[in-house]
C-alpha positions in Angstrom: 210.6 19.5 -43.4 212.5 17.1 -45.8 214.8 19.0 -48.1 213.2 17.5 -51.2 209.7 18.8 -50.2 211.2 22.2 -49.2 212.7 22.5 -52.7 209.4 21.6 -54.3 207.6 24.3 -52.3 210.3 26.8 -53.2 210.1 25.8 -56.9 206.3 26.3 -57.0 206.7 29.6 -55.2 209.3 30.7 -57.7 207.0 29.9 -60.7 204.0 31.7 -59.2 206.1 34.8 -58.4 207.6 34.7 -61.9 204.0 34.8 -63.2 203.3 37.9 -61.2 206.5 39.6 -62.4 206.0 38.8 -66.1 202.4 40.0 -66.0 202.9 43.2 -64.1 206.4 44.6 -64.5 206.3 45.2 -68.3 203.3 47.5 -67.8 204.5 49.3 -64.8 207.2 51.3 -66.5 209.3 51.6 -63.3 212.6 52.3 -65.0 215.8 50.4 -64.4 216.1 51.0 -60.6 212.4 50.4 -59.9 212.3 47.2 -61.9 215.4 45.9 -60.1 213.8 46.7 -56.8 210.6 44.9 -57.8 212.5 41.9 -59.0 214.5 41.8 -55.8 211.3 41.9 -53.7 209.7 39.0 -55.7 212.9 37.0 -55.3 213.1 37.7 -51.6 209.4 36.7 -51.2 210.1 33.4 -52.9 212.5 32.5 -50.1 210.6 34.1 -47.3 207.3 32.2 -47.9 208.6 28.7 -47.0 210.6 30.1 -44.0 207.8 29.5 -41.4 208.1 25.8 -42.3 211.7 25.8 -41.0 210.7 27.3 -37.7 208.8 24.2 -36.7 212.1 22.3 -36.0 212.6 20.7 -32.6 215.3 23.2 -31.7 213.6 26.6 -31.6 215.5 29.9 -31.5 214.1 33.4 -30.8 215.1 34.6 -34.2 212.9 32.0 -35.8 209.7 33.8 -34.6 210.9 36.9 -36.5 211.6 34.8 -39.6 208.1 33.3 -39.3 206.6 36.8 -39.0 208.4 37.9 -42.2 207.4 34.7 -44.0 203.8 34.8 -43.1 203.5 38.5 -44.0 205.1 37.7 -47.4 202.6 34.9 -47.8 199.7 37.2 -47.1 200.8 39.8 -49.5 201.6 37.2 -52.2 198.2 35.7 -51.9 196.5 39.1 -52.7 199.0 39.9 -55.4 198.5 36.5 -57.1 194.7 36.6 -57.0 194.5 40.2 -58.2 197.0 39.5 -61.0 194.9 36.6 -62.1 191.7 38.7 -62.0 193.5 41.4 -64.0 194.4 38.8 -66.7 190.9 37.6 -66.9 189.6 41.2 -67.4 192.3 41.8 -70.0 191.2 38.7 -71.8 187.6 39.8 -71.7 188.6 43.3 -73.1 190.5 41.6 -75.9 187.4 39.7 -76.9 185.3 42.9 -76.7 187.9 44.8 -78.7 187.8 42.2 -81.4 184.1 42.7 -81.7 184.0 46.5 -81.2 187.5 48.0 -81.6 186.3 51.5 -80.6 184.6 50.6 -77.3 187.6 50.1 -75.0 191.3 51.1 -74.8 193.2 47.9 -73.8 196.5 49.7 -73.5 195.1 52.3 -71.0 193.5 49.6 -68.9 196.7 47.5 -69.0 198.9 50.3 -67.6 196.4 51.6 -65.0 195.6 48.1 -63.7 199.3 47.2 -63.4 199.5 50.1 -60.9 196.3 49.3 -59.1 197.1 45.6 -58.5 200.1 46.0 -56.2 198.6 49.0 -54.5 195.4 47.2 -53.7 197.2 44.1 -52.6 199.3 46.1 -50.1 196.2 47.9 -48.8 194.2 44.6 -48.4 197.2 43.1 -46.5 197.5 46.0 -44.1 193.7 46.0 -43.4 193.9 42.2 -43.0 196.8 42.4 -40.5 194.9 45.0 -38.4 191.8 42.7 -38.4 193.7 39.6 -37.4 195.8 41.2 -34.6 192.9 43.0 -32.8 190.9 41.3 -30.2 188.1 39.2 -31.6 184.6 40.7 -31.3 181.8 39.0 -29.4 179.2 37.3 -31.7 175.9 36.7 -29.9 173.8 33.8 -31.1 170.5 32.3 -29.8 170.0 28.6 -30.3 166.3 27.5 -30.3 165.9 24.1 -28.7 162.6 22.3 -28.8 161.3 21.2 -25.4 164.0 23.1 -23.6 163.3 23.1 -19.8 162.8 26.5 -18.2 165.9 25.9 -16.0 168.1 25.8 -19.2 166.5 28.8 -20.9 169.2 31.4 -21.1 172.1 28.9 -20.5 175.2 30.6 -21.9 178.0 28.8 -23.7 181.0 30.8 -24.8 183.0 29.2 -27.6 186.6 30.0 -28.6 188.3 28.1 -31.4 191.3 28.0 -33.7 193.5 30.4 -31.7 196.8 28.8 -33.1 199.2 29.9 -30.4 202.6 29.7 -32.1 205.2 31.9 -33.8 203.0 35.0 -34.1 200.4 34.5 -31.4 201.7 34.5 -27.9 200.7 34.9 -24.2 199.5 38.5 -24.4 197.1 37.7 -27.3 195.6 34.7 -25.4 195.4 36.7 -22.1 193.2 39.3 -23.8 190.9 36.5 -25.1 190.6 35.0 -21.6 189.6 38.3 -20.2 186.9 38.9 -22.8 185.5 35.4 -22.3 185.3 35.8 -18.5 183.6 39.1 -18.9 180.7 37.3 -20.5 180.1 35.2 -17.3 179.4 32.0 -19.2 177.8 28.9 -17.7 180.2 26.8 -19.8 183.3 27.5 -22.0 183.9 25.4 -25.1 187.4 25.4 -26.7 186.9 23.6 -30.0 190.5 22.7 -31.1 193.5 24.1 -33.0 194.7 25.9 -29.9 198.4 25.5 -30.7 201.0 25.2 -33.4 204.0 23.8 -31.6 205.2 21.7 -28.7 204.3 22.0 -25.0 208.0 22.6 -24.3 208.0 25.6 -26.6 204.5 27.0 -26.1 203.5 25.9 -22.6 204.2 29.3 -21.0 202.1 31.1 -23.7 199.1 28.8 -23.2 199.2 29.1 -19.4 196.6 32.0 -19.4 193.9 29.4 -20.2 194.1 28.4 -16.5 192.3 31.7 -15.8 189.2 30.8 -17.8 186.1 30.8 -15.5 182.7 29.3 -16.0 180.0 28.0 -13.7 180.3 24.4 -15.1 183.9 24.5 -16.2 185.9 24.7 -19.4 185.8 21.9 -22.0 188.3 21.2 -24.8 188.5 18.9 -27.8 191.4 18.3 -30.1 191.8 19.8 -33.5 194.0 18.6 -36.3 196.8 21.0 -35.3 197.0 19.4 -31.9 198.0 16.2 -33.6 200.7 18.0 -35.6 202.0 19.3 -32.3 202.0 16.3 -30.0 198.4 15.7 -29.0 199.1 13.4 -26.0 201.4 16.0 -24.4 199.0 18.8 -25.0 196.1 16.8 -23.5 198.1 16.2 -20.3 199.1 19.9 -20.2 195.6 21.2 -20.7 194.3 18.9 -18.0 197.0 20.2 -15.7 195.7 23.7 -16.4 192.2 22.7 -15.3 190.5 22.2 -18.6 188.2 19.2 -19.1 189.5 17.4 -22.2 186.9 15.1 -23.9 188.2 12.4 -26.1 185.1 10.7 -27.4 183.7 11.2 -23.9 181.0 13.2 -22.1 180.1 14.9 -18.9 176.6 15.4 -17.5 175.9 18.8 -15.9 173.3 19.5 -13.4 171.9 23.1 -13.9 169.1 24.3 -11.6 167.4 20.9 -11.6 167.9 20.2 -15.4 170.5 18.0 -17.0 172.7 19.0 -20.0 175.2 16.6 -21.6 178.4 18.0 -23.1 180.2 15.5 -25.3 183.4 15.9 -27.1 185.1 14.0 -30.0 188.7 13.8 -31.2 189.4 15.6 -34.4 187.8 14.1 -37.6 191.3 13.2 -38.9 192.7 11.9 -35.5 192.8 8.3 -36.7 195.5 9.2 -39.2 197.8 10.0 -36.3 196.5 7.4 -33.7 194.1 4.7 -34.8 192.9 4.4 -31.2 191.6 8.0 -31.3 189.2 7.8 -34.2 186.5 10.4 -33.9 183.3 8.8 -32.7 180.2 10.9 -31.8 178.3 7.7 -30.8 181.0 7.0 -28.1 180.7 10.6 -27.0 177.0 9.9 -26.1 177.7 6.5 -24.5 176.1 6.1 -21.0 174.0 9.2 -21.2 171.0 9.2 -18.8 167.5 9.1 -20.3 166.5 12.4 -18.8 169.0 14.5 -20.5 167.4 17.7 -21.8 170.1 19.0 -24.2 172.9 17.0 -25.9 175.8 19.3 -26.8 178.7 18.0 -28.9 182.1 19.7 -29.3 183.7 18.7 -32.6 186.5 20.6 -34.2 185.5 20.0 -37.8 181.9 20.5 -39.2 182.4 17.3 -41.0 181.4 15.5 -37.8 177.8 16.7 -38.1 176.2 13.8 -40.0 177.5 11.3 -37.4 176.5 13.6 -34.6 173.0 14.0 -35.9 172.7 10.2 -36.3 173.9 9.7 -32.7 171.2 12.1 -31.4 172.9 15.3 -30.5 170.9 18.6 -30.4 173.7 21.0 -31.0 177.3 20.8 -32.4 179.9 23.5 -31.9 182.8 23.4 -34.4 185.6 25.6 -35.9 188.4 24.6 -38.2 187.2 26.6 -41.3 188.3 30.1 -40.0 185.4 31.2 -42.2 187.9 31.2 -45.0 190.1 33.7 -43.1 190.5 36.1 -46.1 189.1 36.4 -49.5 188.9 34.6 -51.8 189.6 31.4 -49.8 186.2 31.5 -48.0 184.6 30.4 -51.4 186.7 27.2 -51.4 186.0 26.0 -47.8 182.6 24.6 -48.8 184.4 22.0 -51.0 185.9 20.4 -47.9 183.4 21.2 -45.2 179.6 21.1 -45.1 179.4 24.5 -43.4 181.8 27.5 -43.6 180.5 29.7 -40.7 177.5 30.6 -38.6 174.4 28.7 -37.5 173.2 25.9 -39.8 170.7 23.1 -39.6 171.2 19.4 -40.4 167.9 17.6 -40.0 167.4 17.8 -36.2 170.9 19.0 -35.4 171.9 22.6 -35.0 175.6 23.2 -36.1 177.4 26.4 -35.2 180.7 26.9 -37.0 183.0 29.5 -35.5 185.2 31.6 -37.8 187.9 31.2 -35.2 189.3 33.4 -32.4 192.8 33.7 -33.8 194.2 32.9 -37.2 196.6 30.5 -38.9 199.5 31.3 -41.1 199.4 34.8 -42.5 198.3 37.2 -39.8 195.5 38.4 -42.2 191.7 38.4 -41.9 189.6 40.0 -44.6 185.9 39.3 -45.1 186.0 36.7 -42.3 186.4 38.4 -38.9 187.5 36.5 -35.9 185.0 35.9 -33.1 184.4 35.0 -29.5 180.9 33.4 -29.6 178.3 33.8 -26.9 175.7 31.1 -27.5 172.5 31.2 -25.5 169.9 28.4 -25.3 166.4 29.5 -25.8 163.0 27.8 -26.2 162.1 27.0 -29.8 
């Protein structure tokens, strides 16, 4: 990261930490030593939060993963501290207004002192719960997809979707191996990996992604790129994943024969791919090119839900996406809808079903709260 940008990030981080300190410390009555310890923590957090950005350098050292862990944990705790401090200030403002109208109704001083204690305690508790949720193996979410005119041969066809694992500084080989084992236990007909698999180069993360070679499905494993593949060297990762046996679809499709019925699985490059390589602009119409007329189900793998309008126009029946993480942790799930048409779960866009996974791993802070990770077992059923 350029030094100028790093300084800007650190400057903004310092201002936001100062806000927390100025709003909480005067009401905590920690004493001299306690106040000094709190200020020291806030100052340390200022410098830890941008630290993961430094670990993405071309030359990676083992200590950088520890630094990334500390930075991401600081980021998760800061997020809860900031949001709760802001909510506290809004409540204080409301109490001031109420106090002006009815002075005897509330004790602002009592609330100020009590809430100053509750905010850091609750922030720490939410962070600890979030870390537990993020680091445990994703649970299986079972979803039936009703398809009009579905042939009997495809009734019960099982697709297992994993998405947004983000192998990198805090997610390694063991985490991915557990996911592979859980997917294989579901005995899928097809496995869909809908992007954002990695955060780093093939050279650095290749050994940690290797367990994907163990994925097993009757009709194979299909992968599409997410935006983070383009941050990490998409061409090199496409070659590596194909070497591991995954079918990578770049605005392409494959026609599967299943007990006498045909299913098309198409895949597009990430919605933002053209910003990195104009030749890889996402194109659902191209992903349907050459499809036989007797296709019973048209399935599209597209990392971002934003691909849905073009997918519906092209004629797909079902789109599987990720990208949103379901917001990952409160309150950010409320903001995803401003960038994506769908945040999580099964939704309908005209004739197109869109399933948006909350993700199987996590990105950045190892925290999930209110948006649990998932391994999704999707079953086609007759509408």
